[in-house]
Backbone bond lengths (Angstrom), bond angles and torsions (degrees), N, CA, C in turn:
res aa  C-N    CA-C-N  psi(-1)  N-CA   C-N-CA  omega(-1)  CA-C   N-CA-C  phi
1 M - - - 1.433 - - 1.523 108.08 -
2 S 1.301 115.77 134.78 1.454 120.62 -177.62 1.516 109.91 -116.22
3 T 1.321 115.71 144.98 1.458 120.51 176.37 1.517 110.88 -98.95
4 S 1.320 116.78 1.46 1.464 119.81 -179.30 1.522 109.45 -76.38
5 G 1.319 115.11 153.00 1.449 120.08 179.38 1.521 112.70 -78.96
6 A 1.315 116.08 -18.96 1.463 120.30 -179.18 1.528 110.04 -77.42
7 N 1.305 116.04 169.93 1.456 121.95 177.07 1.524 108.67 -92.75
8 P 1.318 119.59 92.29 1.462 120.38 -177.39 1.528 111.11 -73.10
9 Y 1.320 114.99 152.32 1.459 120.49 177.74 1.525 109.64 -70.42
10 T 1.302 117.06 132.54 1.452 121.91 173.24 1.525 107.65 -132.52
11 S 1.306 115.84 143.67 1.448 120.87 -177.47 1.520 110.23 -118.23
12 N 1.318 116.10 142.95 1.461 119.90 175.11 1.530 110.17 -105.04
13 I 1.338 116.74 11.76 1.457 121.84 179.55 1.530 108.35 -96.97
14 P 1.335 118.07 125.04 1.463 119.70 -178.81 1.527 111.35 -72.98
15 P 1.326 117.26 161.63 1.468 120.12 173.66 1.532 109.79 -59.78
16 W 1.332 117.22 152.28 1.460 121.44 -176.36 1.525 113.82 -52.37
17 P 1.339 119.81 -46.12 1.476 118.27 -179.25 1.531 113.08 -60.65
18 V 1.310 116.61 -38.65 1.471 120.86 179.22 1.527 109.82 -68.52
19 F 1.318 116.95 -43.22 1.461 121.48 179.21 1.523 111.12 -62.18
20 L 1.329 116.34 -43.10 1.459 120.93 -179.70 1.531 111.01 -63.59
21 R 1.314 116.99 -43.44 1.467 120.60 178.16 1.531 110.47 -62.10
22 E 1.315 116.29 -40.07 1.469 120.58 -179.68 1.530 110.94 -66.71
23 L 1.324 117.74 -40.76 1.468 120.16 175.94 1.522 110.67 -56.97
24 E 1.327 116.28 -47.13 1.466 120.49 -178.26 1.526 111.73 -65.77
25 M 1.321 117.30 -39.60 1.468 120.38 179.27 1.530 111.53 -64.72
26 R 1.327 116.73 -32.24 1.467 120.91 -178.52 1.524 113.25 -87.70
27 G 1.336 116.69 0.59 1.455 120.20 175.39 1.518 115.48 90.29
28 Y 1.313 118.00 11.51 1.460 121.78 178.68 1.531 109.52 -89.47
29 Q 1.317 115.50 66.44 1.465 121.02 -174.60 1.525 112.46 -66.51
30 A 1.322 117.89 -42.44 1.470 120.89 -179.40 1.531 110.71 -63.92
31 Q 1.321 116.51 -41.58 1.459 120.44 179.69 1.530 110.82 -68.53
32 A 1.331 116.39 -39.05 1.463 120.37 177.85 1.523 110.46 -63.93
33 Q 1.319 116.78 -39.63 1.467 120.56 178.79 1.526 110.80 -65.43
34 L 1.324 117.14 -38.81 1.456 121.01 177.84 1.533 110.39 -62.75
35 V 1.321 117.15 -43.82 1.461 120.75 178.18 1.525 109.85 -62.42
36 R 1.335 117.03 -44.38 1.474 120.86 -179.93 1.528 112.00 -59.28
37 Q 1.336 117.40 -34.45 1.465 120.92 179.83 1.524 112.31 -63.27
38 H 1.316 116.90 -27.46 1.464 121.31 -174.84 1.528 113.25 -110.98
39 L 1.309 117.08 0.68 1.460 121.77 -177.97 1.524 109.38 -105.43
40 P 1.331 118.72 134.42 1.466 119.50 176.91 1.529 111.07 -60.33
41 N 1.306 116.49 146.46 1.477 121.27 -176.63 1.521 113.42 -54.77
42 F 1.320 117.83 -34.21 1.467 118.82 -177.28 1.523 112.39 -68.06
43 L 1.339 118.13 -13.82 1.464 121.15 176.90 1.522 113.30 -97.30
44 W 1.335 117.61 1.08 1.461 119.63 174.83 1.528 107.89 -69.36
45 P 1.340 118.30 142.72 1.463 120.94 -176.23 1.525 113.45 -53.67
46 E 1.340 117.64 -41.06 1.454 119.36 -176.93 1.535 111.97 -68.54
47 N 1.320 118.15 -18.62 1.461 121.64 177.17 1.519 112.64 -99.55
48 F 1.322 116.50 -28.81 1.457 122.16 -174.42 1.517 113.29 -91.63
49 L 1.325 117.12 -40.77 1.470 122.25 -173.28 1.521 111.13 -100.53
50 K 1.299 116.91 62.70 1.472 120.34 -179.70 1.489 110.76 -92.53
């Protein structure tokens, strides 16, 4: 929530590590693997969300 009068940018897209974890929890293993192939290792949930 913003108190500014301007229209600030807000995103409904989660950070990559959170999105990847959610894909895996929902059973989208193939899609999660595809994301992992193109995502740097430091953004993988097991490396990022310690």
